[in-house]
Each structure stands twice: as C-alpha cells, then as structure tokens.
LOROTOR-931886 format. One record per residue: z, x negated, y negated of N, C-alpha, C in turn. Coordinates in steps of 0.02 Angstrom, whole numbers, plus 50000, padded with zeros to 5 digits. Layout:
<rs>
ZXYZXYZXY
...
</rs>
This chain:
<rs>
505135018648607504445020848619504305021148693
503935026248713503715026948783502975025448787
502755022848844502045021848855501705028548864
501115029248834500725035348843500365035148910
500215041048936499785041248995499085039148975
498695037249024498005035149010497615040848977
497705046849003497345052548976497545053848903
498195053748889498425055048821498185049648773
498205043348795497975037848752497235038548737
496835040048788496115040648779495945046548733
496255052348746496105058348706496305057448633
496825053548621497085052948553496635048948506
496195044748534495815040248490495055040548500
494825044348549494105044248563493685046448503
493915051448466493545053748408493515048648352
493965043748354493965038548303493495032748320
493205032948380492775027448401493135022148442
493785023048453494165018548496494105020848568
494195016248615494205017948686494815014848719
495105018548765495645015848806495345011948864
495505005548868495245001348922495814997048949
496044998549008496544994549044497124992448999
497534997348980498154995748946498104994248872
497524995748841497454994148769496944998848738
496994999748673496475003148634496014997948605
495354998948614494874993948592494324997148551
494084993548501493534995748460493174989748430
492564990948408492174985848373492004988448303
491884983848258491624985548191491054980648177
490454983048161489914978448146490044974548082
489814968348080489914963948022489264960548004
489204958547942488594955247917488644947647922
489254945147926489354937847929490074936647951
490244930447964490934928847983491404930247924
491164929047863491574930547804491704938047800
491184941947814491264949147813491754951447868
491694948447927492154950047981492874948447962
492974942947927493644941147905493914946247855
493474948847812493684954047764493904960347801
493524962247853493704968047893494374966947927
494454960947955495074959347989495664959747941
495564957347880496094957747831496304964847816
495794969347811495944976347799496344979247857
496144977447918496504979947977497224977547979
497324971247964498004968547963498434971947910
498154972847851498534976247798498684983447816
498214986747852498334993647872498914994047921
498994988947963499544988848011500194986447980
500134982947923500724980447887501184976447933
501824978147933502304974347972502234975148047
501824979848069501724980848141501154976648170
500804972948128500204969448150500354964448206
500874960448198501014955248247501184958048316
501514963748318501714966748382501154970848415
500674973148376500194977948403499454975948398
499254972248347498544971248334498304964348355
497704964248383497344957948395496634958748370
496354953448342495674953748315495294947548336
494684948648358494244943148380493624943548336
493514938348295492984938448245492354934948269
491784937948256491124935148269490694936248207
490154932448199489734933448139489434940348134
489334943848190489014950448188489484956248202
490114954848220490574960248235491294957648238
491754962348237492454960748248492704965248304
493044962448353493344966248407494084967348391
494294973548394494984975348378495334978048440
495954976048450496344978348506497034980448481
497274986148505497944988548490498324989948554
498904986948561499354988448617500054986048596
500554988948625501244986948610501414981148656
501424975048630501464969148671502094968948714
502664970648684503294970048721503354975148777
502934980248777502944985248829502344984848875
501854980748857501284979748899500824985848906
500784989948854500354995848858500304999348791
500045005448793499905009248732500455014348719
500715014348658501215019248636500935023348579
501325028348559501105032548503501015028348440
501405023048434501325018748375500625015748372
500355013748429499675011048431499165016348409
499265022448431498815027848410498845028848334
499455028848307499525029548235499175023848198
499245017748224498925012048192498165012448198
497915015148253497185015948260496925020448205
497275025748190497075030248135497065026448069
497585022448057497625018747994497085013447989
496945009948043496425004848042495745008048032
495605013448067494955016848059494865019247988
495395021747958495355024047888495205018147841
495535012447853495415006547812494705004047819
494435004447879493745002247892493255006947857
493405013447858492965018247823492935016847749
493475014347720493475012647649492975007147632
492765003347683492254998147674491555000847689
491505007347703490855010247720490655008847792
491145007147835491005005447905491405010247950
491345009248015491725013548062491915009648124
492465011548153492655008848218492235012448271
491995008748321491545011648371491635008048437
491465011448493491525008148557490975002948569
490435003348532489884998648540489445000448599
488884997148603488414998348658487994992048665
488004989148725487634982948739487784977548687
488374974948684488924976248730489394981648705
489674985448752490214989948736490874986048741
491394988948712492054985948722492204985948797
492514980648820492654980048891493224975048900
493474974648961493994969848978493844967149047
493884960549055493734957349119494374955049153
494434956549217494984954049257494694950649319
495054945649345494874942349407495364944549460
495104947149515495524949449570495464944749629
496034942649656496044938049713496374941649771
496014942449826496294945449886496734940349922
497304942549948497764937949980498164941350034
498274937850089498724940150141499444938850121
499564933250086500234931350064500204929649990
500304934749948500244933749876500744928549851
501344928849876501864924149853501674916849867
501264915749918501084908949936500534906149891
500104910449863499544907949824499644908949748
500064913649729500134915149658500374909149617
500874905249641501094899549601500534894549588
500074893549637499524888949628499084891149569
498884897549571498444900049518498794899949450
499444901049450499814901149387499814894349354
499914889049393499944882349363499254879349352
498784880649397498124877649389497764880649329
497924886949313497624890249255498054889649192
498674887049200499164886749145499284893749117
499384898449163499514905449145500264906849146
500444912849123501134915149124501154922149156
501754924449173501824931149201501624936349148
501274941549170501124947149126501774950849110
501754954849057502344958649036502554963249093
503174962749114503434967049167503204965349237
502844959649246502574957949311503134955649358
503104958149420503564955949471503294949749506
503584947849562503374941749597502664942049624
502384948049631501704948749654501234951149598
501484951249536501114954149481500584949649452
500244952349402499694948749369499954942849328
499524937949319499664932349274499134932249220
499314929849161498874930349103498854923849064
498314922949028498234917348982498674918648921
499164914348906499604915648849499244915848782
498644912848778498264913148716497854919548711
497784923148766497384929248765496644928148766
496414921948778495704920448776495354921348843
495694920148898495384920448964495604926649001
495234928249054495354934449091496004934149130
496384939749133496964940049176496764939449249
497244937449291497134937049363497654941549396
497414945849441497884949849480497734948949554
498224950749596498184949149667498194955649708
497704956249751497624962249792497864960849863
498344964749885498634963649951498154965450007
498034960850053497624962050111498074963050172
497844966950219498224967850281497944963850339
497344961250329497034956950381496484952950347
496294947250376495754943250347495104947150346
494704945950294494054949150289493524943650279
493304940950334492864935150331492174936850304
491974943250307491304945150284491304947650212
491854946650178491884949050109492154943450065
491874942850004492134937749959492864939249942
493254934049936493974934849925494154935049851
493684933449807493794933849735493234938149707
493414943149667492894947249635493104948749563
492624951049525492744952649455492844960149446
493334961949405493434968849384493224969449312
492694973349299492454974349231492664981249209
493164981649166493414988049142493044990049079
492754996049081492334998449026492595005249003
492385007548945492555014448925492295019448976
492665024948984492475029749035491775032549025
491555032748962490885035448948490345030148949
490525024048969490045018648976489905017049049
490335019349094490295017249164489635019049197
489395025149187488775027249220488185022849200
488135021549134487585017349111487635010349140
488245007549143488335000849168488145000449243
488345005449281488175005449352487425006149363
487105010649326486385011449332486015004949316
486245001449265485924995149246486014989949301
486604989749332486734984949385486304986349446
486214992749463485794994549520485064992949505
484844994149443484154992549425484024985149426
484554981149418484484973849417484534970849487
484494974949538484494972449606485154973149643
485644976249612486284977249645486274983349689
486824984349725486894990349767487594993049759
487664999549772488315002749770488645001849838
489174997849840489524996649903490015002149920
490325005049868490795010449880490935014149815
490955020849821491175025149765491785029149786
492125027049838492685030749866493245031749816
493355026749773493905027149725493675029249655
493045031149647492795033349582493175039649560
493305040449494493065036349439493535030549420
494045029149461494465023349446494055016949450
493655016349503493195010649506492645011849558
492085008749545491525008549591491435001249613
491325000149677491204993349703490454992249707
490214987249670489514985349671489444978549704
488854977149728488734970649760488044968149740
487974961549735487314958649721486924958149786
486334955249783485884955049841486174951149899
486674946849886486974942849939487664945349959
487864951149931488494954149951489094952349909
489014948249857489574946649813489744952749771
490384954249767490604960649740490884960149669
490804965649632491124966649567491284974049562
491824975549529492034982549520491944984549447
491614990249436491594993349370492164998349368
492624997449321493255001249321493325005349257
493665011049262493865014949203494595016749210
494875019749158495565022049161495645028349201
495095031949213495145038549243495335038149317
495635043549341495825043949411496405039549430
496815037449382497365032849397498055035849382
498095041149342498745043949325499065047249387
</rs>
C-alpha cells in the first residue's frame, strides 16, 4: 500500500462526511447515549472486520462517537482507509445515522509545537517527561507521540536564532479545510489577531491579546 496524497485522501471521502486532518480520516456520528455510541462503534468495528485493529480508532462520548481511520504501520492514509470509510459510513447509515465532520466542535487534531535551536538536545527530555514514543517513521528530530493516543503529539520546529519576543511553545489546531475560515473568524472576534497568513492555507498564525500564538492548520498547500 502507498500513502495517498492529501488532496486524493480529502477528495475521496469528503462526500461521505469524513475529513482529512493531519494524516488521518476523521468523522463524528451523533449518539443518544453512551450505550448508543457503543452500538455505533460495534457497527464500525464489524464493518472494518479484520482490518479494524490496524486502521480504526473510536472515541466514545454520551452524545457522539469520534472515528479515525489511518494505516498505523505507515503513519498515514492509504486506499484501504478510504475503502473502510465507505464501509463504515454505510454501516452507520443502516442505523439511520450518518458520518459527518461536525460543527462546534468539528473534527480536529491538536499538536504541540516546540521551537528549538538544538532539537537533539531537548527532544529526549520531552520524550521521557511525557512518557512518549517516536512517531511512525520519525527520525532523530521527528515528532513524539503518546502511545495510548490520548494526548497531543509534540513536534519540534527548527529555529535559526533565538526569538526572545515570541513564545517558544505554541499549539497547532488542525481542522477540516472547510472549517478553517469559521474558526479563524471566531478567534478574531474573541479578541485575537492575525499574526501571519503567509503560509495559508497550510496554516494561519493567530495570537491572543498578549501575543501568545496558535496556528490554525489544514492539509491544503502542503503537497
């Protein structure tokens, strides 16, 4: 299996209500209770059959279930994930429900970015203090992840000189490409400011009233 491009992955599942967000296909299904969410999850697992362990993750809540599809051993989305998205969406429709990107909250993925002059010097500290492991295919400067999948990944951004006037840790909030504009407008209305749109639509740099930064990111502009 080969990894799909971001564009191909997004185009293949958008009509199903799934969204490509940072290396994975994500969708939500509304639920009436935790028991109902468990029933939906069971349908999704059965739809994936023997591929469930390698591709599917499900996070249950009393009012919704979050579904994620990615090929774990390759660290990204393959055609098999697209095929499984079709099967899961079909199984959900049999319950009179649908897979959807959601809205307030939309499907999203949070990453923590740490700026560093010497990544090799600081990465081991963050790896052990967080009890994280190397991401799939990560090199010596690559991202580290929570092995349980519960906490946000951490990646390291190479700096060429100290930046004393800028925070050294910021949040990357990856959202569906069709959610980014609304999210940015809401952040600006809440007192934030647009610090940079130079790399849009890959990401926009926003800042709060005191200059602390967060990036709203999409898959676009990265291929």
